[in-house]
C-alpha positions as semicolon CSV with decimal commas, in nm:
position;residue;x (nm);y (nm);z (nm)
1;X;-1,628;-0,236;-1,928
2;X;-1,706;-0,371;-1,556
3;X;-1,286;-0,327;-1,500
4;X;-1,288;0,050;-1,624
5;X;-1,634;0,109;-1,415
6;X;-1,481;0,016;-1,125
7;X;-1,187;0,249;-1,181
8;X;-1,427;0,549;-1,154
9;X;-1,439;0,372;-0,812
10;X;-1,113;0,285;-0,646
11;X;-0,758;0,422;-0,587
12;X;-0,507;0,160;-0,626
13;X;-0,569;-0,145;-0,947
14;X;-0,371;-0,462;-0,920
15;X;-0,334;-0,556;-1,285
16;X;-0,296;-0,895;-1,425
17;X;0,045;-0,965;-1,555
18;X;-0,060;-1,220;-1,845
19;X;0,027;-1,532;-1,653
20;X;-0,346;-1,637;-1,442
21;X;-0,515;-1,339;-1,737
22;X;-0,391;-1,073;-1,930
23;X;-0,225;-0,980;-2,222
24;X;0,043;-0,716;-2,357
25;X;-0,286;-0,496;-2,474
26;X;-0,544;-0,545;-2,187
27;X;-0,188;-0,440;-1,914
28;X;-0,134;-0,169;-2,154
29;X;-0,476;-0,037;-2,180
30;X;-0,575;-0,139;-1,823
31;X;-0,280;0,074;-1,726
32;X;-0,362;0,385;-1,920
33;X;-0,690;0,391;-1,824
34;X;-0,630;0,356;-1,480
35;X;-0,340;0,649;-1,475
36;X;-0,606;0,855;-1,645
37;X;-0,798;0,864;-1,319
38;X;-0,527;0,877;-1,098
39;X;-0,560;0,529;-0,987
40;X;-0,216;0,416;-0,833
41;X;-0,119;0,055;-1,024
42;X;0,034;-0,231;-0,881
43;X;0,112;-0,560;-1,060
44;X;-0,100;-0,844;-1,005
45;X;0,124;-1,186;-1,066
46;X;0,006;-1,551;-1,008
47;X;0,070;-1,873;-1,128
48;X;0,090;-1,982;-1,497
49;X;-0,276;-2,163;-1,526
50;X;-0,553;-1,976;-1,723
51;X;-0,763;-2,279;-1,696
52;X;-0,764;-2,211;-1,305
53;X;-0,722;-1,837;-1,312
54;X;-0,464;-1,853;-1,078
55;X;-0,636;-2,007;-0,787
56;X;-0,507;-2,314;-0,791
57;X;-0,173;-2,393;-0,568
58;X;0,141;-2,509;-0,831
59;X;0,481;-2,666;-0,674
60;X;0,720;-2,479;-0,862
61;X;1,147;-2,471;-0,778
62;X;1,225;-2,160;-0,590
63;X;1,425;-2,010;-0,929
64;X;1,114;-2,069;-1,140
65;X;0,917;-1,862;-0,921
66;X;1,162;-1,604;-0,918
67;X;1,225;-1,580;-1,274
68;X;0,788;-1,572;-1,282
69;X;0,766;-1,285;-1,080
70;X;0,996;-1,081;-1,272
71;X;0,861;-1,130;-1,592
72;X;0,538;-1,030;-1,484
73;X;0,595;-0,762;-1,315
74;X;0,867;-0,634;-1,532
75;X;0,617;-0,652;-1,849
76;X;0,351;-0,414;-1,648
77;X;0,599;-0,229;-1,531
78;X;0,663;-0,149;-1,885
79;X;0,347;-0,064;-1,959
80;X;0,308;0,205;-1,698
81;X;0,608;0,328;-1,825
82;X;0,462;0,328;-2,175
83;X;0,156;0,537;-2,026
84;X;0,345;0,827;-1,809
85;X;0,290;0,648;-1,470
86;X;0,543;0,445;-1,212
87;X;0,452;0,074;-1,093
88;X;0,390;0,136;-0,686
89;X;0,321;-0,207;-0,564
90;X;0,340;-0,597;-0,615
91;X;0,014;-0,781;-0,459
92;X;0,011;-1,207;-0,573
93;X;-0,266;-1,317;-0,703
94;X;-0,500;-1,621;-0,595
95;X;-0,288;-1,906;-0,503
96;X;0,040;-1,778;-0,485
97;X;-0,082;-1,481;-0,262
98;X;-0,273;-1,754;-0,015
99;X;0,058;-1,988;-0,031
100;X;0,311;-1,702;0,062
101;X;0,096;-1,624;0,331
102;X;0,188;-1,939;0,503
103;X;0,476;-2,050;0,329
104;X;0,793;-1,972;0,407
105;X;1,004;-2,059;0,132
106;X;0,757;-1,925;-0,100
107;X;0,739;-1,606;0,100
108;X;1,109;-1,524;0,073
109;X;1,115;-1,613;-0,275
110;X;0,906;-1,336;-0,348
111;X;1,005;-1,111;-0,143
112;X;1,393;-1,161;-0,332
113;X;1,275;-1,110;-0,627
114;X;1,085;-0,791;-0,545
115;X;1,430;-0,628;-0,420
116;X;1,565;-0,750;-0,708
117;X;1,343;-0,581;-0,896
118;X;1,312;-0,236;-0,733
119;X;1,344;-0,182;-0,370
120;X;1,079;0,095;-0,387
121;X;0,808;-0,107;-0,472
122;X;0,540;-0,162;-0,175
123;X;0,400;-0,549;-0,099
124;X;0,066;-0,563;-0,075
125;X;-0,063;-0,869;0,135
126;X;-0,243;-0,999;0,455
127;X;-0,096;-0,834;0,842
128;X;0,149;-1,084;0,989
129;X;0,160;-1,330;0,740
130;X;0,454;-1,499;0,632
131;X;0,542;-1,214;0,327
132;X;0,476;-0,933;0,499
133;X;0,734;-1,107;0,742
134;X;1,041;-1,174;0,476
135;X;0,925;-0,884;0,264
136;X;1,014;-0,635;0,554
137;X;1,356;-0,861;0,622
138;X;1,451;-0,783;0,293
139;X;1,431;-0,418;0,346
140;X;1,024;-0,347;0,141
141;X;0,784;-0,172;0,300
142;X;0,435;-0,359;0,378
143;X;0,074;-0,254;0,330
144;X;-0,166;-0,431;0,526
145;X;-0,457;-0,574;0,318
146;X;-0,803;-0,649;0,436
147;X;-1,059;-0,798;0,178
148;X;-1,422;-0,698;0,231
149;X;-1,583;-0,940;-0,021
150;X;-1,426;-1,232;0,163
151;X;-1,473;-1,384;0,526
152;X;-1,181;-1,493;0,754
153;X;-1,059;-1,744;0,952
154;X;-1,025;-1,702;1,355
155;X;-0,588;-1,691;1,275
156;X;-0,658;-1,384;1,000
157;X;-0,656;-1,602;0,701
158;X;-0,892;-1,637;0,430
159;X;-1,183;-1,868;0,407
160;X;-1,070;-2,072;0,121
161;X;-1,277;-2,036;-0,189
162;X;-1,414;-2,391;-0,183
163;X;-1,569;-2,348;0,126
164;X;-1,938;-2,214;0,015
165;X;-1,929;-1,920;0,308
166;X;-1,573;-1,780;0,131
167;X;-1,745;-1,481;-0,051
168;X;-1,958;-1,204;0,055
169;X;-2,229;-1,085;-0,156
170;X;-2,411;-0,833;-0,020
171;X;-2,292;-0,449;-0,089
172;X;-2,453;-0,391;0,241
173;X;-2,317;-0,625;0,439
174;X;-1,980;-0,561;0,287
175;X;-1,984;-0,206;0,287
176;X;-2,038;-0,215;0,668
177;X;-1,771;-0,493;0,714
178;X;-1,510;-0,249;0,564
179;X;-1,613;0,096;0,805
180;X;-1,532;-0,157;1,071
181;X;-1,233;-0,246;0,926
182;X;-1,119;0,088;0,869
183;X;-1,272;0,295;1,196
184;X;-1,214;-0,020;1,463
185;X;-0,955;-0,152;1,265
186;X;-1,109;-0,561;1,355
187;X;-1,315;-0,796;1,121
188;X;-1,520;-1,079;1,263
189;X;-1,465;-1,435;1,169
190;X;-1,631;-1,663;0,996
191;X;-1,683;-1,809;1,366
192;X;-1,802;-1,485;1,500
193;X;-1,427;-1,403;1,663
194;X;-1,310;-1,028;1,585
195;X;-1,004;-1,062;1,450
196;X;-0,723;-0,737;1,461
197;X;-0,637;-0,652;1,125
198;X;-0,595;-0,248;1,058
199;X;-0,577;-0,256;0,718
200;X;-0,397;0,031;0,462
201;X;-0,602;-0,115;0,195
202;X;-0,950;-0,262;0,129
203;X;-0,978;-0,493;-0,141
204;X;-1,265;-0,602;-0,369
205;X;-1,193;-0,857;-0,610
206;X;-1,296;-0,758;-0,974
207;X;-1,477;-1,042;-1,055
208;X;-1,672;-1,067;-0,737
209;X;-2,032;-1,163;-0,788
210;X;-2,163;-0,762;-0,701
211;X;-1,854;-0,618;-0,695
212;X;-1,962;-0,286;-0,813
213;X;-2,178;-0,225;-0,676
214;X;-2,004;-0,321;-0,337
215;X;-1,740;-0,123;-0,420
216;X;-2,023;0,181;-0,463
217;X;-2,208;0,102;-0,161
218;X;-1,895;0,042;0,082
219;X;-1,712;0,446;-0,069
220;X;-2,025;0,573;0,015
221;X;-2,041;0,406;0,337
222;X;-1,671;0,488;0,420
223;X;-1,704;0,853;0,385
224;X;-2,003;0,937;0,519
225;X;-1,852;0,821;0,870
226;X;-1,595;1,111;0,745
227;X;-1,323;0,841;0,625
228;X;-1,229;0,941;0,246
229;X;-1,066;0,718;0,040
230;X;-0,707;0,810;-0,112
231;X;-0,432;0,561;-0,247
232;X;-0,199;0,395;0,027
233;X;0,059;0,418;-0,259
234;X;0,177;0,767;-0,318
């Protein structure tokens, strides 16, 4: 129910593809709910690790990882087709996202798999990270993502979830950070450094504490400041 409520406020939704979470039925239902609201849909493939919700890094041969990415993305693409919309982007989940951001080999594998699936798919990831570089090299479009419910290191990477300061729960703080990201293209790191990010898309995790309040406050804050919310992928 909370996920459906979020769909009334967001402009894009990254849907789990049955590995770290979800099922064919959940994917179909979520895709239909998103389509009904005009929300752009992206695939959110992750490590096949339900116990750890895909947030534990797993060593995988490149061929196995590529096959996993293809299977997960195609499963959601099929659900999108069933409800009459097109899958527009791919954003790796959890540990796969953070690994691809720093590991060139994993990034190359994901980019190559996406190119083989559909060259029109947009890659949603951190600015200037390994996945962004490899995706552009593969001829894919990259959208830069910023997180309003997570804290940042000085180098623009996310503070690991094991750190008690990794997440932001205060909706007002998150909304103010979102405005700085959009208006000024910067975020303040956990140490107080100003980091350039210039995002195309802002992320809030649906399982974050206070997620609905954060999204609501952020959208209101941005729109009051003259920044209407619209999908980054058309």
